[in-house]
One Martini backbone bead per residue (centre of mass of N, CA, C, O) as a GRO file, in nm:
protein
  270
    1MET     BB    1  -8.103   5.277   4.134
    2ARG     BB    2  -8.395   5.075   4.044
    3ILE     BB    3  -8.648   5.101   3.787
    4MET     BB    4  -8.946   4.913   3.710
    5THR     BB    5  -9.154   4.794   3.430
    6TYR     BB    6  -9.457   4.557   3.422
    7ASN     BB    7  -9.652   4.383   3.196
    8THR     BB    8  -9.798   4.056   3.286
    9LEU     BB    9 -10.046   3.929   3.195
   10PHE     BB   10 -10.224   3.839   3.453
   11GLY     BB   11  -9.964   3.785   3.637
   12GLY     BB   12  -9.889   3.499   3.475
   13TYR     BB   13 -10.185   3.381   3.446
   14ASP     BB   14 -10.354   3.073   3.324
   15GLY     BB   15 -10.536   3.050   3.535
   16ALA     BB   16 -10.361   2.806   3.718
   17ASP     BB   17 -10.124   2.873   3.537
   18ASP     BB   18  -9.773   2.965   3.651
   19ARG     BB   19  -9.540   2.973   3.445
   20ARG     BB   20  -9.514   3.275   3.380
   21ALA     BB   21  -9.472   3.374   3.673
   22ARG     BB   22  -9.197   3.234   3.710
   23ILE     BB   23  -9.053   3.382   3.484
   24GLN     BB   24  -9.104   3.672   3.594
   25ALA     BB   25  -8.950   3.634   3.858
   26GLU     BB   26  -8.676   3.590   3.729
   27ILE     BB   27  -8.661   3.861   3.587
   28VAL     BB   28  -8.681   4.039   3.838
   29ARG     BB   29  -8.447   3.918   4.001
   30ASP     BB   30  -8.230   3.974   3.786
   31SER     BB   31  -8.285   4.286   3.782
   32ASP     BB   32  -8.315   4.412   4.071
   33PRO     BB   33  -8.534   4.604   4.192
   34ASP     BB   34  -8.639   4.865   4.407
   35ILE     BB   35  -8.867   4.946   4.194
   36LEU     BB   36  -9.201   4.821   4.101
   37LEU     BB   37  -9.399   4.857   3.821
   38ILE     BB   38  -9.726   4.706   3.798
   39GLN     BB   39  -9.937   4.505   3.579
   40GLU     BB   40 -10.209   4.294   3.573
   41LEU     BB   41 -10.334   4.199   3.873
   42LYS     BB   42 -10.535   3.967   3.825
   43GLY     BB   43 -10.675   3.827   4.114
   44PHE     BB   44 -10.486   3.946   4.369
   45LEU     BB   45 -10.755   3.973   4.577
   46ASP     BB   46 -10.819   3.699   4.590
   47GLN     BB   47 -10.826   3.499   4.845
   48GLY     BB   48 -10.692   3.713   5.036
   49ALA     BB   49 -10.446   3.787   4.858
   50ARG     BB   50 -10.263   3.540   4.781
   51ARG     BB   51 -10.095   3.632   4.523
   52LEU     BB   52  -9.974   3.885   4.644
   53TYR     BB   53  -9.808   3.750   4.875
   54GLU     BB   54  -9.656   3.560   4.693
   55LEU     BB   55  -9.508   3.778   4.530
   56GLU     BB   56  -9.355   3.898   4.768
   57ARG     BB   57  -9.195   3.639   4.832
   58MET     BB   58  -9.060   3.597   4.550
   59LEU     BB   59  -8.927   3.912   4.542
   60GLY     BB   60  -8.880   4.078   4.812
   61LEU     BB   61  -9.143   4.275   4.805
   62ARG     BB   62  -9.348   4.538   4.857
   63ALA     BB   63  -9.706   4.583   4.824
   64LEU     BB   64  -9.902   4.813   4.621
   65LEU     BB   65 -10.256   4.830   4.560
   66ALA     BB   66 -10.466   4.917   4.273
   67PRO     BB   67 -10.779   4.890   4.222
   68SER     BB   68 -10.997   4.765   3.950
   69PRO     BB   69 -11.338   4.779   3.934
   70HIS     BB   70 -11.400   4.748   3.616
   71THR     BB   71 -11.155   4.523   3.513
   72GLY     BB   72 -10.931   4.395   3.729
   73GLN     BB   73 -10.662   4.559   3.644
   74ASN     BB   74 -10.438   4.578   3.848
   75VAL     BB   75 -10.214   4.805   4.015
   76GLY     BB   76  -9.858   4.855   4.109
   77ILE     BB   77  -9.619   4.878   4.392
   78MET     BB   78  -9.279   4.780   4.451
   79VAL     BB   79  -9.063   4.750   4.747
   80ARG     BB   80  -8.778   4.786   4.909
   81GLU     BB   81  -8.598   4.758   5.161
   82GLY     BB   82  -8.539   5.112   5.269
   83ILE     BB   83  -8.798   5.208   5.156
   84GLU     BB   84  -9.011   5.465   5.228
   85ILE     BB   85  -9.355   5.476   5.310
   86LEU     BB   86  -9.552   5.772   5.315
   87SER     BB   87  -9.766   5.711   5.074
   88PHE     BB   88 -10.101   5.612   4.933
   89GLU     BB   89 -10.270   5.587   4.608
   90ALA     BB   90 -10.591   5.513   4.453
   91ASP     BB   91 -10.688   5.565   4.099
   92SER     BB   92 -11.017   5.503   3.943
   93ALA     BB   93 -11.163   5.766   3.839
   94HIS     BB   94 -10.934   5.863   3.593
   95PHE     BB   95 -10.912   5.547   3.513
   96HIS     BB   96 -10.974   5.262   3.348
   97HIS     BB   97 -10.820   5.121   3.573
   98ALA     BB   98 -10.541   5.250   3.720
   99ALA     BB   99 -10.361   5.424   3.985
  100ALA     BB  100 -10.041   5.422   4.136
  101ILE     BB  101  -9.951   5.624   4.433
  102ALA     BB  102  -9.622   5.699   4.566
  103THR     BB  103  -9.459   5.808   4.856
  104LEU     BB  104  -9.094   5.820   4.884
  105GLY     BB  105  -8.821   5.725   5.075
  106VAL     BB  106  -8.489   5.791   4.945
  107PRO     BB  107  -8.178   5.725   4.942
  108GLY     BB  108  -8.019   6.042   4.838
  109LEU     BB  109  -8.272   6.211   4.853
  110PRO     BB  110  -8.391   6.533   4.948
  111SER     BB  111  -8.669   6.421   4.846
  112PRO     BB  112  -8.940   6.288   4.761
  113LEU     BB  113  -9.075   6.016   4.578
  114THR     BB  114  -9.282   5.986   4.295
  115ALA     BB  115  -9.476   5.695   4.221
  116VAL     BB  116  -9.622   5.576   3.904
  117SER     BB  117  -9.872   5.342   3.807
  118VAL     BB  118  -9.976   5.247   3.472
  119HIS     BB  119 -10.287   5.171   3.261
  120LEU     BB  120 -10.395   5.243   2.977
  121CYS     BB  121 -10.625   5.268   2.760
  122PRO     BB  122 -10.687   5.057   2.472
  123ASN     BB  123 -10.937   5.211   2.291
  124GLY     BB  124 -10.803   5.514   2.281
  125THR     BB  125 -10.675   5.833   2.267
  126PRO     BB  126 -10.896   6.010   2.398
  127VAL     BB  127 -10.885   5.865   2.671
  128ARG     BB  128 -10.577   5.889   2.723
  129LEU     BB  129 -10.566   6.194   2.736
  130ARG     BB  130 -10.742   6.222   2.985
  131GLU     BB  131 -10.566   6.060   3.178
  132VAL     BB  132 -10.287   6.228   3.153
  133SER     BB  133 -10.385   6.496   3.281
  134TYR     BB  134 -10.332   6.364   3.581
  135LEU     BB  135  -9.994   6.376   3.539
  136TYR     BB  136  -9.862   6.658   3.491
  137GLY     BB  137  -9.798   6.752   3.793
  138HIS     BB  138  -9.543   6.544   3.817
  139ALA     BB  139  -9.343   6.741   3.630
  140ALA     BB  140  -9.215   6.905   3.820
  141PRO     BB  141  -8.883   7.008   3.804
  142GLN     BB  142  -8.800   6.986   4.129
  143GLY     BB  143  -8.914   6.714   4.136
  144PHE     BB  144  -8.955   6.362   4.228
  145ALA     BB  145  -9.049   6.165   3.933
  146ILE     BB  146  -9.229   5.860   3.834
  147VAL     BB  147  -9.368   5.730   3.525
  148GLY     BB  148  -9.512   5.400   3.475
  149GLY     BB  149  -9.592   5.181   3.184
  150ASP     BB  150  -9.886   5.133   2.997
  151PHE     BB  151  -9.965   5.358   2.710
  152ASN     BB  152 -10.061   5.276   2.425
  153SER     BB  153  -9.816   5.442   2.284
  154LEU     BB  154  -9.632   5.660   2.068
  155ALA     BB  155  -9.343   5.818   2.021
  156PRO     BB  156  -9.158   6.058   1.945
  157GLY     BB  157  -8.918   5.907   1.713
  158ASP     BB  158  -9.048   5.662   1.655
  159PRO     BB  159  -9.114   5.404   1.470
  160GLU     BB  160  -9.313   5.285   1.239
  161PRO     BB  161  -9.494   5.020   1.212
  162ASP     BB  162  -9.476   4.757   0.988
  163ASP     BB  163  -9.767   4.607   1.105
  164LEU     BB  164 -10.012   4.799   1.109
  165ASP     BB  165 -10.181   4.704   0.848
  166SER     BB  166 -10.238   4.403   0.969
  167LEU     BB  167 -10.447   4.503   1.134
  168ALA     BB  168 -10.737   4.516   1.235
  169PRO     BB  169 -10.941   4.787   1.220
  170HIS     BB  170 -11.046   4.767   1.528
  171PHE     BB  171 -10.748   4.788   1.632
  172ARG     BB  172 -10.612   5.026   1.472
  173ALA     BB  173 -10.803   5.256   1.585
  174ARG     BB  174 -10.655   5.282   1.870
  175TYR     BB  175 -10.366   5.424   1.732
  176VAL     BB  176 -10.470   5.627   1.521
  177ASP     BB  177 -10.511   5.868   1.303
  178ALA     BB  178 -10.667   6.025   1.043
  179ASN     BB  179 -10.418   5.902   0.852
  180GLY     BB  180 -10.322   5.612   0.974
  181ARG     BB  181 -10.126   5.689   1.197
  182MET     BB  182  -9.958   5.707   1.465
  183ASP     BB  183 -10.060   5.842   1.770
  184ARG     BB  184  -9.842   6.093   1.945
  185ARG     BB  185  -9.982   6.290   2.156
  186LEU     BB  186  -9.947   6.173   2.437
  187ILE     BB  187  -9.641   6.182   2.479
  188ALA     BB  188  -9.609   6.471   2.390
  189SER     BB  189  -9.765   6.591   2.628
  190LEU     BB  190  -9.571   6.490   2.850
  191LEU     BB  191  -9.325   6.643   2.743
  192GLN     BB  192  -9.458   6.926   2.763
  193ALA     BB  193  -9.485   6.901   3.081
  194GLY     BB  194  -9.166   6.777   3.149
  195PHE     BB  195  -9.108   6.508   3.070
  196VAL     BB  196  -8.882   6.226   3.053
  197ASP     BB  197  -8.763   6.002   2.821
  198LEU     BB  198  -8.552   5.752   2.907
  199GLY     BB  199  -8.516   5.583   2.661
  200ALA     BB  200  -8.445   5.814   2.466
  201GLN     BB  201  -8.210   5.938   2.632
  202LEU     BB  202  -8.054   5.634   2.625
  203GLY     BB  203  -8.122   5.488   2.332
  204ASP     BB  204  -8.398   5.302   2.402
  205ARG     BB  205  -8.643   5.203   2.141
  206ARG     BB  206  -8.748   4.938   2.194
  207ARG     BB  207  -8.965   4.717   2.186
  208THR     BB  208  -9.251   4.589   2.408
  209VAL     BB  209  -9.433   4.488   2.160
  210PRO     BB  210  -9.457   4.179   2.131
  211GLY     BB  211  -9.412   3.898   2.247
  212SER     BB  212  -9.276   3.624   2.084
  213ALA     BB  213  -9.533   3.433   2.189
  214PHE     BB  214  -9.737   3.691   2.079
  215PRO     BB  215  -9.834   3.745   1.760
  216ASP     BB  216 -10.166   3.746   1.812
  217THR     BB  217 -10.249   4.062   1.853
  218GLU     BB  218 -10.384   4.402   1.923
  219PHE     BB  219 -10.090   4.493   1.832
  220PRO     BB  220  -9.823   4.627   1.734
  221THR     BB  221  -9.479   4.690   1.679
  222PHE     BB  222  -9.386   4.858   1.987
  223ARG     BB  223  -9.360   5.124   2.211
  224SER     BB  224  -9.561   5.107   2.515
  225ASP     BB  225  -9.335   5.139   2.734
  226TYR     BB  226  -9.264   5.363   3.020
  227LEU     BB  227  -9.017   5.605   3.157
  228LEU     BB  228  -9.113   5.893   3.330
  229ALA     BB  229  -8.939   6.194   3.418
  230SER     BB  230  -8.841   6.425   3.592
  231ASP     BB  231  -8.585   6.638   3.557
  232ALA     BB  232  -8.437   6.584   3.828
  233LEU     BB  233  -8.433   6.269   3.777
  234ALA     BB  234  -8.309   6.252   3.490
  235GLN     BB  235  -8.021   6.368   3.576
  236ARG     BB  236  -7.977   6.071   3.745
  237THR     BB  237  -7.941   5.897   3.494
  238SER     BB  238  -7.737   5.586   3.398
  239GLY     BB  239  -7.976   5.383   3.275
  240PHE     BB  240  -8.105   5.146   3.019
  241THR     BB  241  -8.356   4.869   2.980
  242THR     BB  242  -8.452   4.594   2.784
  243ALA     BB  243  -8.612   4.289   2.887
  244ASP     BB  244  -8.547   4.057   2.612
  245ALA     BB  245  -8.410   3.812   2.713
  246GLY     BB  246  -8.445   3.498   2.650
  247ASN     BB  247  -8.774   3.416   2.792
  248ALA     BB  248  -8.940   3.687   2.791
  249GLY     BB  249  -9.144   3.627   2.547
  250ALA     BB  250  -9.305   3.402   2.736
  251ALA     BB  251  -9.419   3.578   2.986
  252SER     BB  252  -9.527   3.814   2.789
  253ASP     BB  253  -9.661   4.069   2.576
  254HIS     BB  254  -9.443   4.219   2.755
  255TYR     BB  255  -9.170   4.409   2.814
  256ALA     BB  256  -8.943   4.499   3.026
  257ILE     BB  257  -8.827   4.792   3.208
  258TYR     BB  258  -8.517   4.991   3.305
  259ALA     BB  259  -8.374   5.217   3.546
  260ASP     BB  260  -8.092   5.404   3.639
  261PHE     BB  261  -7.954   5.561   3.949
  262ASP     BB  262  -7.769   5.844   4.089
  263PHE     BB  263  -7.752   5.924   4.451
  264GLY     BB  264  -7.466   5.906   4.602
  265THR     BB  265  -7.461   5.616   4.716
  266ALA     BB  266  -7.355   5.302   4.803
  267SER     BB  267  -7.614   5.173   4.638
  268SER     BB  268  -7.541   5.261   4.381
  269ARG     BB  269  -7.522   5.208   4.060
  270PRO     BB  270  -7.314   5.190   3.776
   0.00000   0.00000   0.00000
């Protein structure tokens, strides 16, 4: 099974221009995820959710959307046929944007999988630390859980961005500690709670921002997007990839990432 996360930058739309959305659809179809955690579906509930249903048709996945009433940057979870949706919750009370939380019946797993799609606050670590405190409970070691999305934070062990000092001070302040270096407390706290950083576990710490066509961004070059798994799920991980090939850098200011899992079923990926 493959789980992917992708911050799409406004769902791939620039006004009515859908060129990035079409590139993103190609990236997702080529990656062929069974579960897609997706962020920044801005405007996807407008006009009777027209864009949301169009996205479902383009990807062949069913969408569960968590509205973001304060920012409009909706987050979602999309699932392939054959994965049973047992429950779904949208949490905008504890998150700057929202969190999408689905309980899923997955072939090959002895108990349900909890999948959480998040897009943490871009404005500073203190807010993000409050947000992730609502995620710790999903790290229970015997449960199967995956939390993925844009964490706007750097993990312990990742390199310090070379271009951090080139950011304007009001942008740099969003990411640094009192010493002016990247604040790593957020991901560290999730690891302390019991989550496993799948990118680090599989040796892929490549940057996920910015996309190559978005050089003048509000963030430095670093790994901002993560798939964090409970220990029981992490033990079944068989691969990890940053989807940065081809024209991925023109599709969004973030690169997608995905992880593969072996659940011992005929549909498990090599």
